[in-house]
ROVO-93748 format. One record per residue: x, y, z of N, C-alpha, C, O in turn. Coordinates in pm, whole numbers, plus 32768, in hexadecimal, padded with zeros to 4 digits. Example, Ala and Ser with C-alpha at 12.3 -4.5 7.8 and 13.67 -1.06 7.14 Angstrom:
<rs>
R / 8527 / 7DC7 / 830C / 84CE / 7E3E / 830C / 8528 / 7EB6 / 830C / 8590 / 7EB4 / 834E
R / 8505 / 7F1F / 82C4 / 8557 / 7F96 / 82CA / 850A / 8003 / 8313 / 853D / 8072 / 8324
</rs>
This chain:
<rs>
R / 8052 / 7F8A / 8000 / 8000 / 8000 / 8000 / 8057 / 807E / 8000 / 8036 / 80E1 / 7FC0
R / 80C7 / 8077 / 8049 / 8121 / 80EA / 804C / 8159 / 8108 / 7FC1 / 815E / 817B / 7F97
R / 8184 / 809E / 7F7A / 81BC / 80B1 / 7EF4 / 8157 / 80F2 / 7E95 / 817E / 8140 / 7E3E
R / 80D8 / 80D3 / 7EA7 / 806F / 810C / 7E51 / 8046 / 8197 / 7E80 / 7FF8 / 81DB / 7E3D
R / 807A / 81C3 / 7EF3 / 8058 / 8247 / 7F26 / 7FCE / 824E / 7F65 / 7F92 / 82B9 / 7F6D
R / 7F9C / 81DA / 7F90 / 7F17 / 81D4 / 7FCD / 7F22 / 81CD / 8064 / 7F86 / 81A0 / 809B
R / 7EB9 / 81FA / 80A4 / 7EB3 / 81F3 / 8135 / 7EB8 / 8160 / 815F / 7E81 / 810A / 811B
R / 7EFA / 8143 / 81CE / 7F05 / 80B8 / 81FA / 7E80 / 8078 / 8221 / 7E79 / 7FFE / 8231
R / 7E18 / 80CA / 8231 / 7D95 / 8093 / 8255 / 7D55 / 8046 / 81E1 / 7CFF / 7FF1 / 81F6
R / 7D81 / 8064 / 8166 / 7D4A / 801E / 80F1 / 7D77 / 7F8D / 80F4 / 7DEA / 7F6F / 8114
R / 7D1B / 7F34 / 80D2 / 7D3D / 7EA6 / 80CB / 7D2D / 7E77 / 803A / 7CEA / 7EB9 / 7FEC
R / 7D6B / 7E07 / 8016 / 7D56 / 7DD2 / 7F90 / 7CC2 / 7DBD / 7F71 / 7C96 / 7DD2 / 7EFF
R / 7C75 / 7D94 / 7FD4 / 7BE4 / 7D80 / 7FBF / 7BA1 / 7E04 / 7F97 / 7B51 / 7E07 / 7F3A
R / 7BC3 / 7E6F / 7FDE / 7B88 / 7EF2 / 7FBE / 7BB2 / 7F21 / 7F33 / 7B62 / 7F5B / 7EEA
R / 7C2E / 7F07 / 7F0E / 7C5D / 7F2D / 7E89 / 7C10 / 7EE0 / 7E1D / 7BEC / 7F17 / 7DB6
R / 7BF9 / 7E61 / 7E36 / 7BB0 / 7E0D / 7DD7 / 7B20 / 7E3F / 7DC7 / 7AEC / 7E48 / 7D58
R / 7AE0 / 7E5F / 7E36 / 7A57 / 7E92 / 7E30 / 7A52 / 7F19 / 7DE9 / 79F5 / 7F34 / 7D9E
R / 7AB6 / 7F6C / 7E01 / 7ABD / 7FED / 7DBC / 7AD0 / 7FD9 / 7D27 / 7A94 / 8021 / 7CD6
R / 7B21 / 7F79 / 7D01 / 7B38 / 7F57 / 7C75 / 7AB5 / 7F33 / 7C31 / 7A95 / 7F66 / 7BC6
R / 7A69 / 7EDB / 7C70 / 79E8 / 7EB0 / 7C39 / 7988 / 7F26 / 7C30 / 7943 / 7F37 / 7BCC
R / 7984 / 7F77 / 7C97 / 792B / 7FEA / 7C9A / 794C / 804C / 7C2A / 78F2 / 807C / 7BE5
R / 79CB / 806A / 7C17 / 79F4 / 80C6 / 7BAD / 79D2 / 8090 / 7B23 / 79A1 / 80DA / 7ACD
R / 79EB / 8010 / 7B0D / 79C8 / 7FD4 / 7A8C / 7931 / 7FDC / 7A74 / 7905 / 8002 / 7A07
R / 78E5 / 7FBA / 7AD9 / 7853 / 7FBC / 7ACD / 7821 / 804A / 7AB4 / 77C8 / 805F / 7A61
R / 7858 / 80AA / 7AFC / 7830 / 8136 / 7AEB / 784B / 816A / 7A5F / 780A / 81C8 / 7A30
R / 78AB / 812D / 7A1B / 78CF / 8158 / 7994 / 7890 / 8100 / 7928 / 78B9 / 8104 / 78B4
R / 782C / 80B2 / 794F / 77DE / 8068 / 78EE / 781C / 7FE8 / 78B8 / 77EF / 7FB4 / 7853
R / 7881 / 7FB6 / 78FB / 78BD / 7F38 / 78CE / 7858 / 7EC9 / 78EA / 7824 / 7EBE / 7959
R / 783C / 7E75 / 7885 / 77D9 / 7E0A / 7897 / 7801 / 7DA8 / 7907 / 7876 / 7D8D / 791D
R / 779C / 7D76 / 794A / 77B0 / 7D1A / 79B9 / 7804 / 7CA1 / 7993 / 785A / 7C77 / 79E0
R / 77ED / 7C6A / 791D / 783A / 7BF4 / 78F3 / 78CF / 7C15 / 78E7 / 7924 / 7BC0 / 7903
R / 78EF / 7C8E / 78BD / 797B / 7CB9 / 78B1 / 79B7 / 7CCC / 793C / 7A2A / 7CA5 / 7954
R / 796C / 7D07 / 7998 / 799B / 7D19 / 7A21 / 79B6 / 7C91 / 7A60 / 7A1D / 7C7E / 7AA2
R / 795B / 7C33 / 7A4C / 796C / 7BAB / 7A83 / 79EE / 7B6E / 7A52 / 7A38 / 7B31 / 7A9F
R / 7A0A / 7B7F / 79D2 / 7A84 / 7B48 / 7999 / 7B00 / 7B8C / 79D6 / 7B62 / 7B49 / 79F8
R / 7AFA / 7C10 / 79E4 / 7B6D / 7C5B / 7A18 / 7B8D / 7C3A / 7AAA / 7C01 / 7C3E / 7AD2
R / 7B27 / 7C19 / 7AF8 / 7B41 / 7BF7 / 7B85 / 7B51 / 7B60 / 7B9A / 7B64 / 7B32 / 7C0A
R / 7B4B / 7B15 / 7B2C / 7B68 / 7A86 / 7B34 / 7AF7 / 7A2D / 7B60 / 7B0E / 79BE / 7B90
R / 7A7C / 7A5B / 7B51 / 7A0A / 7A07 / 7B75 / 79E3 / 79B0 / 7AFD / 79F0 / 79DA / 7A8A
R / 79B4 / 7938 / 7B1B / 798C / 78DD / 7AAF / 7900 / 78FC / 7A7B / 78DA / 78CC / 7A11
R / 78B4 / 794D / 7AC6 / 782E / 7971 / 7A97 / 7808 / 79FC / 7AC6 / 783D / 7A2F / 7B29
R / 77AC / 7A39 / 7A7E / 7776 / 7ABC / 7AA3 / 772C / 7AB5 / 7B26 / 772A / 7B15 / 7B73
R / 76ED / 7A42 / 7B41 / 769E / 7A33 / 7BBC / 76F6 / 7A49 / 7C37 / 76CB / 7A86 / 7C99
R / 7771 / 7A16 / 7C33 / 77CD / 7A29 / 7CA3 / 77EC / 7ABD / 7CB4 / 77EB / 7AF1 / 7D24
R / 7808 / 7B00 / 7C45 / 7828 / 7B8F / 7C4B / 77B2 / 7BDE / 7C82 / 77C4 / 7C37 / 7CD5
R / 7739 / 7BBD / 7C54 / 76C2 / 7C02 / 7C86 / 76AF / 7BED / 7D1B / 768D / 7C4B / 7D63
R / 76C6 / 7B72 / 7D4A / 76B2 / 7B54 / 7DD7 / 7719 / 7B9A / 7E2F / 76F7 / 7BD0 / 7E98
R / 7797 / 7B99 / 7E04 / 7803 / 7BD1 / 7E55 / 7804 / 7C6A / 7E51 / 781F / 7CAB / 7EB6
R / 77E7 / 7CA2 / 7DDB / 77F6 / 7D33 / 7DC9 / 7772 / 7D7A / 7DB4 / 776D / 7DE1 / 7D70
R / 7709 / 7D45 / 7DEB / 7682 / 7D7D / 7DDA / 767F / 7E14 / 7DF0 / 7644 / 7E5D / 7DA1
R / 76BE / 7E43 / 7E5A / 76BA / 7ED3 / 7E7C / 770E / 7F27 / 7E1C / 76F3 / 7F9D / 7E0B
R / 7772 / 7EEB / 7DDF / 77C7 / 7F35 / 7D82 / 778C / 7F3C / 7CF6 / 77C0 / 7F85 / 7CA2
R / 7723 / 7EF2 / 7CDB / 76EB / 7EEA / 7C54 / 766F / 7F41 / 7C44 / 7615 / 7F1D / 7BF8
R / 766A / 7FAF / 7C87 / 75F7 / 8008 / 7C84 / 75CF / 8037 / 7BF9 / 7557 / 803B / 7BDC
R / 762C / 805B / 7BA1 / 7600 / 808A / 7B1D / 75A9 / 8027 / 7AD2 / 754F / 804F / 7A88
R / 75C1 / 7FA7 / 7AE5 / 756F / 7F42 / 7AA4 / 74E0 / 7F4E / 7AD4 / 7483 / 7F4A / 7A84
R / 74CE / 7F5C / 7B56 / 7448 / 7F6A / 7B8F / 740B / 7FEF / 7B64 / 7395 / 7FF5 / 7B40
R / 745B / 8059 / 7B68 / 742B / 80DD / 7B42 / 7400 / 80DF / 7AB0 / 7397 / 8118 / 7A8E
R / 744F / 80A3 / 7A59 / 742D / 80A0 / 79CB / 73A9 / 8057 / 79B5 / 7357 / 8080 / 7963
R / 7394 / 7FEB / 79FE / 7316 / 7FA1 / 79F3 / 72A0 / 7FF7 / 7A1F / 7237 / 7FF7 / 79DF
R / 72B1 / 803F / 7A8C / 7246 / 8095 / 7ABE / 722B / 8107 / 7A5C / 71B7 / 812B / 7A44
R / 7294 / 8141 / 7A24 / 7284 / 81AD / 79C3 / 723B / 817C / 7946 / 71E7 / 81C3 / 790E
R / 725D / 8104 / 791A / 7219 / 80CB / 78A5 / 7185 / 80B8 / 78C1 / 7131 / 80D5 / 786C
R / 7165 / 8087 / 7937 / 70D8 / 8074 / 795B / 7090 / 80FA / 7963 / 701C / 8105 / 793B
R / 70D4 / 8161 / 7996 / 7098 / 81E7 / 799A / 7076 / 8217 / 790D / 700C / 8250 / 78F6
R / 70D0 / 81FF / 78AF / 70B7 / 8228 / 7825 / 7044 / 81D9 / 77E8 / 6FEF / 8211 / 77A2
R / 7041 / 8158 / 7802 / 6FD8 / 8102 / 77CA / 6F4F / 812C / 77FD / 6EEF / 8133 / 77B0
R / 6F45 / 8149 / 787F / 6EC4 / 8168 / 78BB / 6EB0 / 81FD / 78D5 / 6E5B / 8222 / 7926
R / 6EFC / 8250 / 7891 / 6EF3 / 82E0 / 78A5 / 6E68 / 8314 / 7881 / 6E2F / 82F1 / 7819
R / 6E34 / 8368 / 78D8 / 6DB3 / 83A8 / 78BD / 6DCA / 8419 / 785B / 6E22 / 846D / 786F
R / 6D7C / 841C / 77F3 / 6D87 / 8485 / 7790 / 6D05 / 84D4 / 7790 / 6C99 / 849A / 7781
R / 6D0E / 8558 / 77A0 / 6C95 / 85AA / 77A1 / 6C41 / 8592 / 7724 / 6C76 / 857F / 76B6
R / 6BBE / 8592 / 7735 / 6B64 / 857C / 76C4 / 6B3D / 84EA / 76B3 / 6AE5 / 84C9 / 7664
R / 6B7F / 8495 / 76FE / 6B5E / 8406 / 76F8 / 6B1D / 83DE / 777B / 6B39 / 8417 / 77E4
R / 6AC8 / 837E / 7772 / 6A8C / 834A / 77ED / 6AEA / 82E3 / 7827 / 6B3C / 82A8 / 77E0
R / 6ADF / 82CD / 78AA / 6B32 / 8266 / 78E8 / 6B1B / 81E1 / 78A3 / 6AAA / 81BC / 7883
R / 6B89 / 8198 / 788E / 6B7F / 8116 / 784D / 6B89 / 811E / 77B7 / 6B9D / 80B7 / 7776
R / 6B7D / 8194 / 777E / 6B88 / 81A2 / 76ED / 6C1D / 81B3 / 76C9 / 6C63 / 8204 / 7705
R / 6C4A / 8168 / 7669 / 6CD8 / 816B / 7643 / 6CFB / 81E6 / 75F2 / 6D6F / 81F6 / 75CB
</rs>
């Protein structure tokens, strides 16, 4: 940690979680993140890094907002 110029409080685990979080925040696909961290499946990556994968959840919510967006002049339920 000293050689990298990081505070000694940082652990390899924290660095790994930060790595996943940064990749996810920049739109790197989950399957690519899984490969980069050495997981054999996306399911493992999702389970271990659930909190770091927020953009995936956010993107899903944003897509649903767009799909079900209320548009003035339309009645509810009308596409």
